[in-house]
mmCIF entry with sequence, helices, sheets and N, C-alpha, C, O atoms, coordinates in Angstrom:
data_MODEL
# 
_entry.id   MODEL 
# 
_entity.id                         1 
_entity.type                       polymer 
_entity.pdbx_number_of_molecules   1 
# 
_entity_poly.entity_id                      1 
_entity_poly.type                           'polypeptide(L)' 
_entity_poly.nstd_linkage                   no 
_entity_poly.nstd_monomer                   no 
_entity_poly.pdbx_seq_one_letter_code       MVNEEMVKKAHADGVKIIPWTANTLADIQKLKALNVDGIISDYPDILVQAN 
_entity_poly.pdbx_seq_one_letter_code_can   MVNEEMVKKAHADGVKIIPWTANTLADIQKLKALNVDGIISDYPDILVQAN 
_entity_poly.pdbx_strand_id                 A 
# 
loop_
_entity_poly_seq.entity_id 
_entity_poly_seq.num 
_entity_poly_seq.mon_id 
_entity_poly_seq.hetero 
1 1  MET n 
1 2  VAL n 
1 3  ASN n 
1 4  GLU n 
1 5  GLU n 
1 6  MET n 
1 7  VAL n 
1 8  LYS n 
1 9  LYS n 
1 10 ALA n 
1 11 HIS n 
1 12 ALA n 
1 13 ASP n 
1 14 GLY n 
1 15 VAL n 
1 16 LYS n 
1 17 ILE n 
1 18 ILE n 
1 19 PRO n 
1 20 TRP n 
1 21 THR n 
1 22 ALA n 
1 23 ASN n 
1 24 THR n 
1 25 LEU n 
1 26 ALA n 
1 27 ASP n 
1 28 ILE n 
1 29 GLN n 
1 30 LYS n 
1 31 LEU n 
1 32 LYS n 
1 33 ALA n 
1 34 LEU n 
1 35 ASN n 
1 36 VAL n 
1 37 ASP n 
1 38 GLY n 
1 39 ILE n 
1 40 ILE n 
1 41 SER n 
1 42 ASP n 
1 43 TYR n 
1 44 PRO n 
1 45 ASP n 
1 46 ILE n 
1 47 LEU n 
1 48 VAL n 
1 49 GLN n 
1 50 ALA n 
1 51 ASN n 
# 
_struct_asym.id          A 
_struct_asym.entity_id   1 
# 
loop_
_struct_conf.conf_type_id 
_struct_conf.id 
_struct_conf.pdbx_PDB_helix_id 
_struct_conf.beg_label_comp_id 
_struct_conf.beg_label_asym_id 
_struct_conf.beg_label_seq_id 
_struct_conf.pdbx_beg_PDB_ins_code 
_struct_conf.end_label_comp_id 
_struct_conf.end_label_asym_id 
_struct_conf.end_label_seq_id 
_struct_conf.pdbx_end_PDB_ins_code 
_struct_conf.beg_auth_comp_id 
_struct_conf.beg_auth_asym_id 
_struct_conf.beg_auth_seq_id 
_struct_conf.end_auth_comp_id 
_struct_conf.end_auth_asym_id 
_struct_conf.end_auth_seq_id 
_struct_conf.pdbx_PDB_helix_class 
_struct_conf.details 
_struct_conf.pdbx_PDB_helix_length 
HELX_P HELX_P1 AA1 GLU A 4  ? ALA A 12 ? GLU A 4  ALA A 12 1 ? 9 
HELX_P HELX_P2 AA2 LEU A 25 ? ALA A 33 ? LEU A 25 ALA A 33 1 ? 9 
HELX_P HELX_P3 AA3 PRO A 44 ? GLN A 49 ? PRO A 44 GLN A 49 1 ? 6 
# 
_struct_conf_type.id          HELX_P 
_struct_conf_type.criteria    ? 
_struct_conf_type.reference   ? 
# 
loop_
_atom_site.group_PDB 
_atom_site.id 
_atom_site.type_symbol 
_atom_site.label_atom_id 
_atom_site.label_alt_id 
_atom_site.label_comp_id 
_atom_site.label_asym_id 
_atom_site.label_entity_id 
_atom_site.label_seq_id 
_atom_site.pdbx_PDB_ins_code 
_atom_site.Cartn_x 
_atom_site.Cartn_y 
_atom_site.Cartn_z 
_atom_site.occupancy 
_atom_site.B_iso_or_equiv 
_atom_site.pdbx_formal_charge 
_atom_site.auth_seq_id 
_atom_site.auth_comp_id 
_atom_site.auth_asym_id 
_atom_site.auth_atom_id 
_atom_site.pdbx_PDB_model_num 
ATOM 1   N N  . MET A 1 1  ? 0.812  -1.181  0.000  1.00 0.00 ? 1  MET A N  1 
ATOM 2   C CA . MET A 1 1  ? 0.000  0.000   0.000  1.00 0.00 ? 1  MET A CA 1 
ATOM 3   C C  . MET A 1 1  ? 0.872  1.269   0.000  1.00 0.00 ? 1  MET A C  1 
ATOM 4   O O  . MET A 1 1  ? 0.493  2.273   -0.602 1.00 0.00 ? 1  MET A O  1 
ATOM 5   N N  . VAL A 1 2  ? 2.010  1.232   0.654  1.00 0.00 ? 2  VAL A N  1 
ATOM 6   C CA . VAL A 1 2  ? 2.907  2.387   0.680  1.00 0.00 ? 2  VAL A CA 1 
ATOM 7   C C  . VAL A 1 2  ? 3.701  2.399   -0.617 1.00 0.00 ? 2  VAL A C  1 
ATOM 8   O O  . VAL A 1 2  ? 4.282  1.391   -1.017 1.00 0.00 ? 2  VAL A O  1 
ATOM 9   N N  . ASN A 1 3  ? 3.716  3.557   -1.267 1.00 0.00 ? 3  ASN A N  1 
ATOM 10  C CA . ASN A 1 3  ? 4.489  3.679   -2.490 1.00 0.00 ? 3  ASN A CA 1 
ATOM 11  C C  . ASN A 1 3  ? 5.237  5.002   -2.491 1.00 0.00 ? 3  ASN A C  1 
ATOM 12  O O  . ASN A 1 3  ? 5.043  5.838   -1.609 1.00 0.00 ? 3  ASN A O  1 
ATOM 13  N N  . GLU A 1 4  ? 6.090  5.185   -3.486 1.00 0.00 ? 4  GLU A N  1 
ATOM 14  C CA . GLU A 1 4  ? 6.954  6.368   -3.543 1.00 0.00 ? 4  GLU A CA 1 
ATOM 15  C C  . GLU A 1 4  ? 6.141  7.665   -3.570 1.00 0.00 ? 4  GLU A C  1 
ATOM 16  O O  . GLU A 1 4  ? 6.476  8.629   -2.882 1.00 0.00 ? 4  GLU A O  1 
ATOM 17  N N  . GLU A 1 5  ? 5.088  7.679   -4.359 1.00 0.00 ? 5  GLU A N  1 
ATOM 18  C CA . GLU A 1 5  ? 4.255  8.886   -4.461 1.00 0.00 ? 5  GLU A CA 1 
ATOM 19  C C  . GLU A 1 5  ? 3.633  9.247   -3.109 1.00 0.00 ? 5  GLU A C  1 
ATOM 20  O O  . GLU A 1 5  ? 3.613  10.416  -2.723 1.00 0.00 ? 5  GLU A O  1 
ATOM 21  N N  . MET A 1 6  ? 3.131  8.251   -2.403 1.00 0.00 ? 6  MET A N  1 
ATOM 22  C CA . MET A 1 6  ? 2.517  8.490   -1.094 1.00 0.00 ? 6  MET A CA 1 
ATOM 23  C C  . MET A 1 6  ? 3.528  9.076   -0.114 1.00 0.00 ? 6  MET A C  1 
ATOM 24  O O  . MET A 1 6  ? 3.226  10.032  0.601  1.00 0.00 ? 6  MET A O  1 
ATOM 25  N N  . VAL A 1 7  ? 4.721  8.505   -0.083 1.00 0.00 ? 7  VAL A N  1 
ATOM 26  C CA . VAL A 1 7  ? 5.747  8.969   0.849  1.00 0.00 ? 7  VAL A CA 1 
ATOM 27  C C  . VAL A 1 7  ? 6.155  10.403  0.521  1.00 0.00 ? 7  VAL A C  1 
ATOM 28  O O  . VAL A 1 7  ? 6.269  11.239  1.417  1.00 0.00 ? 7  VAL A O  1 
ATOM 29  N N  . LYS A 1 8  ? 6.371  10.684  -0.748 1.00 0.00 ? 8  LYS A N  1 
ATOM 30  C CA . LYS A 1 8  ? 6.765  12.044  -1.144 1.00 0.00 ? 8  LYS A CA 1 
ATOM 31  C C  . LYS A 1 8  ? 5.690  13.062  -0.783 1.00 0.00 ? 8  LYS A C  1 
ATOM 32  O O  . LYS A 1 8  ? 6.002  14.132  -0.261 1.00 0.00 ? 8  LYS A O  1 
ATOM 33  N N  . LYS A 1 9  ? 4.433  12.742  -1.054 1.00 0.00 ? 9  LYS A N  1 
ATOM 34  C CA . LYS A 1 9  ? 3.331  13.664  -0.750 1.00 0.00 ? 9  LYS A CA 1 
ATOM 35  C C  . LYS A 1 9  ? 3.214  13.868  0.756  1.00 0.00 ? 9  LYS A C  1 
ATOM 36  O O  . LYS A 1 9  ? 3.068  14.997  1.224  1.00 0.00 ? 9  LYS A O  1 
ATOM 37  N N  . ALA A 1 10 ? 3.276  12.793  1.502  1.00 0.00 ? 10 ALA A N  1 
ATOM 38  C CA . ALA A 1 10 ? 3.176  12.895  2.958  1.00 0.00 ? 10 ALA A CA 1 
ATOM 39  C C  . ALA A 1 10 ? 4.303  13.754  3.519  1.00 0.00 ? 10 ALA A C  1 
ATOM 40  O O  . ALA A 1 10 ? 4.066  14.626  4.355  1.00 0.00 ? 10 ALA A O  1 
ATOM 41  N N  . HIS A 1 11 ? 5.514  13.512  3.067  1.00 0.00 ? 11 HIS A N  1 
ATOM 42  C CA . HIS A 1 11 ? 6.656  14.287  3.551  1.00 0.00 ? 11 HIS A CA 1 
ATOM 43  C C  . HIS A 1 11 ? 6.523  15.761  3.162  1.00 0.00 ? 11 HIS A C  1 
ATOM 44  O O  . HIS A 1 11 ? 6.867  16.643  3.949  1.00 0.00 ? 11 HIS A O  1 
ATOM 45  N N  . ALA A 1 12 ? 6.030  16.026  1.959  1.00 0.00 ? 12 ALA A N  1 
ATOM 46  C CA . ALA A 1 12 ? 5.823  17.413  1.527  1.00 0.00 ? 12 ALA A CA 1 
ATOM 47  C C  . ALA A 1 12 ? 4.797  18.108  2.416  1.00 0.00 ? 12 ALA A C  1 
ATOM 48  O O  . ALA A 1 12 ? 4.866  19.319  2.623  1.00 0.00 ? 12 ALA A O  1 
ATOM 49  N N  . ASP A 1 13 ? 3.848  17.340  2.938  1.00 0.00 ? 13 ASP A N  1 
ATOM 50  C CA . ASP A 1 13 ? 2.805  17.876  3.817  1.00 0.00 ? 13 ASP A CA 1 
ATOM 51  C C  . ASP A 1 13 ? 3.222  17.844  5.293  1.00 0.00 ? 13 ASP A C  1 
ATOM 52  O O  . ASP A 1 13 ? 2.443  18.220  6.168  1.00 0.00 ? 13 ASP A O  1 
ATOM 53  N N  . GLY A 1 14 ? 4.445  17.396  5.563  1.00 0.00 ? 14 GLY A N  1 
ATOM 54  C CA . GLY A 1 14 ? 4.938  17.349  6.933  1.00 0.00 ? 14 GLY A CA 1 
ATOM 55  C C  . GLY A 1 14 ? 4.435  16.155  7.738  1.00 0.00 ? 14 GLY A C  1 
ATOM 56  O O  . GLY A 1 14 ? 4.457  16.176  8.969  1.00 0.00 ? 14 GLY A O  1 
ATOM 57  N N  . VAL A 1 15 ? 3.985  15.120  7.044  1.00 0.00 ? 15 VAL A N  1 
ATOM 58  C CA . VAL A 1 15 ? 3.450  13.921  7.697  1.00 0.00 ? 15 VAL A CA 1 
ATOM 59  C C  . VAL A 1 15 ? 4.493  12.811  7.654  1.00 0.00 ? 15 VAL A C  1 
ATOM 60  O O  . VAL A 1 15 ? 5.110  12.571  6.616  1.00 0.00 ? 15 VAL A O  1 
ATOM 61  N N  . LYS A 1 16 ? 4.685  12.147  8.766  1.00 0.00 ? 16 LYS A N  1 
ATOM 62  C CA . LYS A 1 16 ? 5.616  11.014  8.823  1.00 0.00 ? 16 LYS A CA 1 
ATOM 63  C C  . LYS A 1 16 ? 4.888  9.731   8.428  1.00 0.00 ? 16 LYS A C  1 
ATOM 64  O O  . LYS A 1 16 ? 3.702  9.562   8.710  1.00 0.00 ? 16 LYS A O  1 
ATOM 65  N N  . ILE A 1 17 ? 5.609  8.847   7.779  1.00 0.00 ? 17 ILE A N  1 
ATOM 66  C CA . ILE A 1 17 ? 5.082  7.546   7.356  1.00 0.00 ? 17 ILE A CA 1 
ATOM 67  C C  . ILE A 1 17 ? 5.785  6.461   8.157  1.00 0.00 ? 17 ILE A C  1 
ATOM 68  O O  . ILE A 1 17 ? 7.002  6.294   8.067  1.00 0.00 ? 17 ILE A O  1 
ATOM 69  N N  . ILE A 1 18 ? 4.997  5.721   8.947  1.00 0.00 ? 18 ILE A N  1 
ATOM 70  C CA . ILE A 1 18 ? 5.523  4.624   9.758  1.00 0.00 ? 18 ILE A CA 1 
ATOM 71  C C  . ILE A 1 18 ? 4.616  3.410   9.532  1.00 0.00 ? 18 ILE A C  1 
ATOM 72  O O  . ILE A 1 18 ? 3.701  3.157   10.315 1.00 0.00 ? 18 ILE A O  1 
ATOM 73  N N  . PRO A 1 19 ? 4.878  2.667   8.457  1.00 0.00 ? 19 PRO A N  1 
ATOM 74  C CA . PRO A 1 19 ? 4.013  1.537   8.129  1.00 0.00 ? 19 PRO A CA 1 
ATOM 75  C C  . PRO A 1 19 ? 4.182  0.346   9.082  1.00 0.00 ? 19 PRO A C  1 
ATOM 76  O O  . PRO A 1 19 ? 5.225  0.166   9.710  1.00 0.00 ? 19 PRO A O  1 
ATOM 77  N N  . TRP A 1 20 ? 3.138  -0.441  9.163  1.00 0.00 ? 20 TRP A N  1 
ATOM 78  C CA . TRP A 1 20 ? 3.142  -1.654  9.945  1.00 0.00 ? 20 TRP A CA 1 
ATOM 79  C C  . TRP A 1 20 ? 2.312  -2.674  9.208  1.00 0.00 ? 20 TRP A C  1 
ATOM 80  O O  . TRP A 1 20 ? 1.479  -2.227  8.420  1.00 0.00 ? 20 TRP A O  1 
ATOM 81  N N  . THR A 1 21 ? 2.405  -3.828  9.332  1.00 0.00 ? 21 THR A N  1 
ATOM 82  C CA . THR A 1 21 ? 3.356  -4.668  10.004 1.00 0.00 ? 21 THR A CA 1 
ATOM 83  C C  . THR A 1 21 ? 4.204  -5.324  8.916  1.00 0.00 ? 21 THR A C  1 
ATOM 84  O O  . THR A 1 21 ? 3.753  -6.251  8.243  1.00 0.00 ? 21 THR A O  1 
ATOM 85  N N  . ALA A 1 22 ? 5.422  -4.845  8.750  1.00 0.00 ? 22 ALA A N  1 
ATOM 86  C CA . ALA A 1 22 ? 6.344  -5.414  7.768  1.00 0.00 ? 22 ALA A CA 1 
ATOM 87  C C  . ALA A 1 22 ? 7.095  -6.551  8.453  1.00 0.00 ? 22 ALA A C  1 
ATOM 88  O O  . ALA A 1 22 ? 7.863  -6.320  9.387  1.00 0.00 ? 22 ALA A O  1 
ATOM 89  N N  . ASN A 1 23 ? 6.873  -7.773  7.989  1.00 0.00 ? 23 ASN A N  1 
ATOM 90  C CA . ASN A 1 23 ? 7.435  -8.933  8.679  1.00 0.00 ? 23 ASN A CA 1 
ATOM 91  C C  . ASN A 1 23 ? 8.384  -9.769  7.831  1.00 0.00 ? 23 ASN A C  1 
ATOM 92  O O  . ASN A 1 23 ? 8.849  -10.818 8.276  1.00 0.00 ? 23 ASN A O  1 
ATOM 93  N N  . THR A 1 24 ? 8.675  -9.316  6.614  1.00 0.00 ? 24 THR A N  1 
ATOM 94  C CA . THR A 1 24 ? 9.650  -10.055 5.811  1.00 0.00 ? 24 THR A CA 1 
ATOM 95  C C  . THR A 1 24 ? 10.808 -9.123  5.469  1.00 0.00 ? 24 THR A C  1 
ATOM 96  O O  . THR A 1 24 ? 10.638 -7.906  5.406  1.00 0.00 ? 24 THR A O  1 
ATOM 97  N N  . LEU A 1 25 ? 11.969 -9.697  5.254  1.00 0.00 ? 25 LEU A N  1 
ATOM 98  C CA . LEU A 1 25 ? 13.141 -8.914  4.901  1.00 0.00 ? 25 LEU A CA 1 
ATOM 99  C C  . LEU A 1 25 ? 12.883 -8.125  3.622  1.00 0.00 ? 25 LEU A C  1 
ATOM 100 O O  . LEU A 1 25 ? 13.275 -6.962  3.527  1.00 0.00 ? 25 LEU A O  1 
ATOM 101 N N  . ALA A 1 26 ? 12.233 -8.735  2.644  1.00 0.00 ? 26 ALA A N  1 
ATOM 102 C CA . ALA A 1 26 ? 11.953 -8.057  1.376  1.00 0.00 ? 26 ALA A CA 1 
ATOM 103 C C  . ALA A 1 26 ? 11.057 -6.844  1.581  1.00 0.00 ? 26 ALA A C  1 
ATOM 104 O O  . ALA A 1 26 ? 11.314 -5.782  1.014  1.00 0.00 ? 26 ALA A O  1 
ATOM 105 N N  . ASP A 1 27 ? 10.009 -6.991  2.385  1.00 0.00 ? 27 ASP A N  1 
ATOM 106 C CA . ASP A 1 27 ? 9.104  -5.861  2.648  1.00 0.00 ? 27 ASP A CA 1 
ATOM 107 C C  . ASP A 1 27 ? 9.820  -4.738  3.386  1.00 0.00 ? 27 ASP A C  1 
ATOM 108 O O  . ASP A 1 27 ? 9.628  -3.562  3.074  1.00 0.00 ? 27 ASP A O  1 
ATOM 109 N N  . ILE A 1 28 ? 10.634 -5.097  4.350  1.00 0.00 ? 28 ILE A N  1 
ATOM 110 C CA . ILE A 1 28 ? 11.366 -4.098  5.133  1.00 0.00 ? 28 ILE A CA 1 
ATOM 111 C C  . ILE A 1 28 ? 12.352 -3.351  4.242  1.00 0.00 ? 28 ILE A C  1 
ATOM 112 O O  . ILE A 1 28 ? 12.446 -2.126  4.325  1.00 0.00 ? 28 ILE A O  1 
ATOM 113 N N  . GLN A 1 29 ? 13.078 -4.056  3.401  1.00 0.00 ? 29 GLN A N  1 
ATOM 114 C CA . GLN A 1 29 ? 14.030 -3.414  2.502  1.00 0.00 ? 29 GLN A CA 1 
ATOM 115 C C  . GLN A 1 29 ? 13.320 -2.484  1.525  1.00 0.00 ? 29 GLN A C  1 
ATOM 116 O O  . GLN A 1 29 ? 13.823 -1.402  1.221  1.00 0.00 ? 29 GLN A O  1 
ATOM 117 N N  . LYS A 1 30 ? 12.161 -2.896  1.034  1.00 0.00 ? 30 LYS A N  1 
ATOM 118 C CA . LYS A 1 30 ? 11.387 -2.058  0.118  1.00 0.00 ? 30 LYS A CA 1 
ATOM 119 C C  . LYS A 1 30 ? 10.969 -0.765  0.812  1.00 0.00 ? 30 LYS A C  1 
ATOM 120 O O  . LYS A 1 30 ? 11.083 0.315   0.232  1.00 0.00 ? 30 LYS A O  1 
ATOM 121 N N  . LEU A 1 31 ? 10.491 -0.868  2.038  1.00 0.00 ? 31 LEU A N  1 
ATOM 122 C CA . LEU A 1 31 ? 10.052 0.314   2.779  1.00 0.00 ? 31 LEU A CA 1 
ATOM 123 C C  . LEU A 1 31 ? 11.225 1.241   3.079  1.00 0.00 ? 31 LEU A C  1 
ATOM 124 O O  . LEU A 1 31 ? 11.091 2.462   2.996  1.00 0.00 ? 31 LEU A O  1 
ATOM 125 N N  . LYS A 1 32 ? 12.363 0.670   3.425  1.00 0.00 ? 32 LYS A N  1 
ATOM 126 C CA . LYS A 1 32 ? 13.551 1.493   3.691  1.00 0.00 ? 32 LYS A CA 1 
ATOM 127 C C  . LYS A 1 32 ? 13.975 2.240   2.427  1.00 0.00 ? 32 LYS A C  1 
ATOM 128 O O  . LYS A 1 32 ? 14.392 3.396   2.499  1.00 0.00 ? 32 LYS A O  1 
ATOM 129 N N  . ALA A 1 33 ? 13.872 1.590   1.284  1.00 0.00 ? 33 ALA A N  1 
ATOM 130 C CA . ALA A 1 33 ? 14.226 2.234   0.018  1.00 0.00 ? 33 ALA A CA 1 
ATOM 131 C C  . ALA A 1 33 ? 13.283 3.397   -0.306 1.00 0.00 ? 33 ALA A C  1 
ATOM 132 O O  . ALA A 1 33 ? 13.659 4.326   -1.020 1.00 0.00 ? 33 ALA A O  1 
ATOM 133 N N  . LEU A 1 34 ? 12.071 3.340   0.219  1.00 0.00 ? 34 LEU A N  1 
ATOM 134 C CA . LEU A 1 34 ? 11.100 4.419   0.009  1.00 0.00 ? 34 LEU A CA 1 
ATOM 135 C C  . LEU A 1 34 ? 11.308 5.575   0.981  1.00 0.00 ? 34 LEU A C  1 
ATOM 136 O O  . LEU A 1 34 ? 10.604 6.582   0.909  1.00 0.00 ? 34 LEU A O  1 
ATOM 137 N N  . ASN A 1 35 ? 12.268 5.435   1.886  1.00 0.00 ? 35 ASN A N  1 
ATOM 138 C CA . ASN A 1 35 ? 12.586 6.471   2.884  1.00 0.00 ? 35 ASN A CA 1 
ATOM 139 C C  . ASN A 1 35 ? 11.444 6.756   3.848  1.00 0.00 ? 35 ASN A C  1 
ATOM 140 O O  . ASN A 1 35 ? 11.167 7.911   4.173  1.00 0.00 ? 35 ASN A O  1 
ATOM 141 N N  . VAL A 1 36 ? 10.778 5.684   4.307  1.00 0.00 ? 36 VAL A N  1 
ATOM 142 C CA . VAL A 1 36 ? 9.763  5.872   5.340  1.00 0.00 ? 36 VAL A CA 1 
ATOM 143 C C  . VAL A 1 36 ? 10.455 6.317   6.630  1.00 0.00 ? 36 VAL A C  1 
ATOM 144 O O  . VAL A 1 36 ? 11.669 6.175   6.777  1.00 0.00 ? 36 VAL A O  1 
ATOM 145 N N  . ASP A 1 37 ? 9.679  6.849   7.546  1.00 0.00 ? 37 ASP A N  1 
ATOM 146 C CA . ASP A 1 37 ? 10.243 7.409   8.774  1.00 0.00 ? 37 ASP A CA 1 
ATOM 147 C C  . ASP A 1 37 ? 10.435 6.383   9.882  1.00 0.00 ? 37 ASP A C  1 
ATOM 148 O O  . ASP A 1 37 ? 11.150 6.645   10.850 1.00 0.00 ? 37 ASP A O  1 
ATOM 149 N N  . GLY A 1 38 ? 9.820  5.245   9.754  1.00 0.00 ? 38 GLY A N  1 
ATOM 150 C CA . GLY A 1 38 ? 9.943  4.178   10.728 1.00 0.00 ? 38 GLY A CA 1 
ATOM 151 C C  . GLY A 1 38 ? 9.229  2.949   10.198 1.00 0.00 ? 38 GLY A C  1 
ATOM 152 O O  . GLY A 1 38 ? 8.474  3.028   9.229  1.00 0.00 ? 38 GLY A O  1 
ATOM 153 N N  . ILE A 1 39 ? 9.470  1.820   10.831 1.00 0.00 ? 39 ILE A N  1 
ATOM 154 C CA . ILE A 1 39 ? 8.825  0.564   10.425 1.00 0.00 ? 39 ILE A CA 1 
ATOM 155 C C  . ILE A 1 39 ? 8.458  -0.198  11.680 1.00 0.00 ? 39 ILE A C  1 
ATOM 156 O O  . ILE A 1 39 ? 9.266  -0.341  12.598 1.00 0.00 ? 39 ILE A O  1 
ATOM 157 N N  . ILE A 1 40 ? 7.223  -0.686  11.708 1.00 0.00 ? 40 ILE A N  1 
ATOM 158 C CA . ILE A 1 40 ? 6.773  -1.516  12.818 1.00 0.00 ? 40 ILE A CA 1 
ATOM 159 C C  . ILE A 1 40 ? 6.725  -2.958  12.317 1.00 0.00 ? 40 ILE A C  1 
ATOM 160 O O  . ILE A 1 40 ? 6.184  -3.236  11.246 1.00 0.00 ? 40 ILE A O  1 
ATOM 161 N N  . SER A 1 41 ? 7.297  -3.869  13.100 1.00 0.00 ? 41 SER A N  1 
ATOM 162 C CA . SER A 1 41 ? 7.368  -5.273  12.713 1.00 0.00 ? 41 SER A CA 1 
ATOM 163 C C  . SER A 1 41 ? 7.162  -6.168  13.930 1.00 0.00 ? 41 SER A C  1 
ATOM 164 O O  . SER A 1 41 ? 7.488  -5.798  15.058 1.00 0.00 ? 41 SER A O  1 
ATOM 165 N N  . ASP A 1 42 ? 6.620  -7.337  13.678 1.00 0.00 ? 42 ASP A N  1 
ATOM 166 C CA . ASP A 1 42 ? 6.513  -8.349  14.733 1.00 0.00 ? 42 ASP A CA 1 
ATOM 167 C C  . ASP A 1 42 ? 7.850  -9.046  14.959 1.00 0.00 ? 42 ASP A C  1 
ATOM 168 O O  . ASP A 1 42 ? 8.020  -9.780  15.933 1.00 0.00 ? 42 ASP A O  1 
ATOM 169 N N  . TYR A 1 43 ? 8.807  -8.809  14.042 1.00 0.00 ? 43 TYR A N  1 
ATOM 170 C CA . TYR A 1 43 ? 10.080 -9.504  14.099 1.00 0.00 ? 43 TYR A CA 1 
ATOM 171 C C  . TYR A 1 43 ? 11.240 -8.500  14.096 1.00 0.00 ? 43 TYR A C  1 
ATOM 172 O O  . TYR A 1 43 ? 11.833 -8.253  13.045 1.00 0.00 ? 43 TYR A O  1 
ATOM 173 N N  . PRO A 1 44 ? 11.567 -7.928  15.238 1.00 0.00 ? 44 PRO A N  1 
ATOM 174 C CA . PRO A 1 44 ? 12.649 -6.945  15.291 1.00 0.00 ? 44 PRO A CA 1 
ATOM 175 C C  . PRO A 1 44 ? 14.002 -7.503  14.844 1.00 0.00 ? 44 PRO A C  1 
ATOM 176 O O  . PRO A 1 44 ? 14.859 -6.746  14.388 1.00 0.00 ? 44 PRO A O  1 
ATOM 177 N N  . ASP A 1 45 ? 14.200 -8.806  14.969 1.00 0.00 ? 45 ASP A N  1 
ATOM 178 C CA . ASP A 1 45 ? 15.457 -9.395  14.517 1.00 0.00 ? 45 ASP A CA 1 
ATOM 179 C C  . ASP A 1 45 ? 15.610 -9.262  13.005 1.00 0.00 ? 45 ASP A C  1 
ATOM 180 O O  . ASP A 1 45 ? 16.717 -9.040  12.516 1.00 0.00 ? 45 ASP A O  1 
ATOM 181 N N  . ILE A 1 46 ? 14.521 -9.394  12.264 1.00 0.00 ? 46 ILE A N  1 
ATOM 182 C CA . ILE A 1 46 ? 14.575 -9.204  10.809 1.00 0.00 ? 46 ILE A CA 1 
ATOM 183 C C  . ILE A 1 46 ? 14.769 -7.727  10.497 1.00 0.00 ? 46 ILE A C  1 
ATOM 184 O O  . ILE A 1 46 ? 15.504 -7.374  9.575  1.00 0.00 ? 46 ILE A O  1 
ATOM 185 N N  . LEU A 1 47 ? 14.118 -6.877  11.255 1.00 0.00 ? 47 LEU A N  1 
ATOM 186 C CA . LEU A 1 47 ? 14.261 -5.432  11.063 1.00 0.00 ? 47 LEU A CA 1 
ATOM 187 C C  . LEU A 1 47 ? 15.719 -5.001  11.230 1.00 0.00 ? 47 LEU A C  1 
ATOM 188 O O  . LEU A 1 47 ? 16.221 -4.198  10.444 1.00 0.00 ? 47 LEU A O  1 
ATOM 189 N N  . VAL A 1 48 ? 16.389 -5.524  12.236 1.00 0.00 ? 48 VAL A N  1 
ATOM 190 C CA . VAL A 1 48 ? 17.792 -5.194  12.481 1.00 0.00 ? 48 VAL A CA 1 
ATOM 191 C C  . VAL A 1 48 ? 18.664 -5.759  11.355 1.00 0.00 ? 48 VAL A C  1 
ATOM 192 O O  . VAL A 1 48 ? 19.644 -5.134  10.951 1.00 0.00 ? 48 VAL A O  1 
ATOM 193 N N  . GLN A 1 49 ? 18.309 -6.918  10.863 1.00 0.00 ? 49 GLN A N  1 
ATOM 194 C CA . GLN A 1 49 ? 19.048 -7.574  9.774  1.00 0.00 ? 49 GLN A CA 1 
ATOM 195 C C  . GLN A 1 49 ? 19.060 -6.695  8.511  1.00 0.00 ? 49 GLN A C  1 
ATOM 196 O O  . GLN A 1 49 ? 20.008 -6.744  7.728  1.00 0.00 ? 49 GLN A O  1 
ATOM 197 N N  . ALA A 1 50 ? 18.018 -5.905  8.324  1.00 0.00 ? 50 ALA A N  1 
ATOM 198 C CA . ALA A 1 50 ? 17.857 -5.100  7.104  1.00 0.00 ? 50 ALA A CA 1 
ATOM 199 C C  . ALA A 1 50 ? 18.756 -3.867  7.109  1.00 0.00 ? 50 ALA A C  1 
ATOM 200 O O  . ALA A 1 50 ? 18.798 -3.141  6.116  1.00 0.00 ? 50 ALA A O  1 
ATOM 201 N N  . ASN A 1 51 ? 19.471 -3.612  8.197  1.00 0.00 ? 51 ASN A N  1 
ATOM 202 C CA . ASN A 1 51 ? 20.334 -2.418  8.239  1.00 0.00 ? 51 ASN A CA 1 
ATOM 203 C C  . ASN A 1 51 ? 21.503 -2.615  7.416  1.00 0.00 ? 51 ASN A C  1 
ATOM 204 O O  . ASN A 1 51 ? 22.349 -1.725  7.322  1.00 0.00 ? 51 ASN A O  1 
# 
């Protein structure tokens, strides 16, 4: 649901994007590439792995 256009518009409007629940490495990496402001996950170990 989160895409580049949404993130850019939200940031232009001063809104932070913190999507949830990203639970796979692929989803987390995709969200990080979109420059979201935070990520909520049920698996913090995978989240840390994506750094």
